[in-house]
Phi, psi and omega in degrees: 000150176230123181281145173292152179245140176222141175271154182301326182285358174285341182222356175227148178282168180298317179296320178295319179296317179300319182294314185279344179283343187300125176251124186240121185302317184293331178290317176298315179295325180294322177294320177296316179298322178299315179300312182290329177296319178293321178298311181296319179296321180294319177296317180297323179299314180292321178296322181283322185224073185285116173199166185303325183289317178292325177296316179298315178299318180296319178300317180294317181291313182294319177301320179292325179284331173297318172298321178301319177296321177295322177295318180289327171300319178299320175299320177296324177298333176268005179073028188256356179282333180202146176291342176269119188296324179295316177294318179302311182291321178300311180297317183294316183289302193280333183252348182238302188285305187301320179299331180254023175062039178242179182210121189296314187292318177296319178297317182300317184299318181280324190292327180295333175294323177299318179291322182289330188231040185306123177064016174266172186299334181256017173290120182294344179262006183299329179301335182283337183243336187302323185288351187268149006283153176240176177278162175295326177298318179296317180295322179299320178296316179296316179300317181294318177298319179294313186293326182271003175088001182293317178297312181299319179297314181296321179293315181291325176297315178297321179296317179295314180297321177296320180292327180287336179078175182299145183296334182281351177292149172298153184304318181298319180293321179294321179295318179295321179294319179298316181296321179297319185275321188224003185301303180299324179298315179292323179296316179296318179292326175296321178294323177296316178297317180298319179296317178294320179296319179297331178274004181079019184237041183303327182295339182292333181294306178291320187276332186238004171238306182288319180299310176299323181298324184267350185239275187298324178298326177291319179301308186282336173296318178295316180299317180295318177301316179299314185297327189284320186221354183281143175053047177271155188290327187209110185290345182259353182258119183297342176272353185228359176262003179219145188240141165258133180244121178293139185229132176275184185301314182293322177294321178291328181286318190250343187234314192228075181282161168055046169065020181293342180290342179273064189278327176300315179297321179296319181290326178291325183223079190284357178261013181267129177301148186301328182287349176263355182296322176301323178294319177299318178300317180298316180296317179294323181293339179262002184260179179290348181273356189304315184291340183274342186291137176272110179226158174226151187288335181192175184286332177295321178297321178296316181295328176296317177297317186285344181243033184277352180291134182299143181298335179294342178265010181295132178229087184304133174076009184247126173273156189289336182204162178294329178296316178294322179298319178296317179296321180298319178297321178294321182294321182283325187271349186270216184272010182059046183267348186284091180262343175072017182287000000 
């Protein structure tokens, strides 16, 4: 397959482009601060009023903000958190990527291929969308694995084993490789645990950081991946191989933070900060391209499309092709870079 190419000036004026391209450091920092403020508030709520309902609410909020940090790391990978690259990388690495065991530069190297080859045979994220539509039974199994931490455990286990390197390596080489792959991430998480312990809340790290990371964050990452590129009308058309999903307040709070639902706009103009994507959507919706845009009214509508395969065709544990199986193995065994943003 070969994707069509379009320049930004094919659908936006020069003045409009100048306006939406503006990257402002305080705005990027404010979004990061917002994510951490919600995380801290959720932990404080459980500490103040500990019961199963407040814990569940905190898991949902913190899991969504963990995805939010990954989204803001993704903005940093595109150089959109700050016009100054050193500031951009600092914010992206230390306040977004490392807390969720990610790494901006490694992500950037792979992710630009996804933008260059969206929905083509060599798109590194194709494994995330190629199997769809699936049956509702298949999605229920995936949802249960995500919700119970099975998906998160397998991903983190693969990430840890990859960081440790082959068993036949000398100990010194394995230690150096581990530090390169996961050292800063572990250091930041150790500081988070130490800070919570100093506040008398050591239990919050496993129960209110690791549990959301391994459960709800996995659930909504899959939903977001599905919404962005699964079951799209035309893999070669840039207005139709990527989807924007309209999101209400609750969806933005629990599923799709920080404008990640405006994915079509992001792919058309990948150097635009996330906080300017709603403006790009508005401009496109008023242009001659409006009827061509692939959009859905909400995430439930997307899941209906993605689970439209009849249950009688359900094949548990079976991938659609050997090519997809190979890609799946690469995704699980590598650095866990496939975020699908």
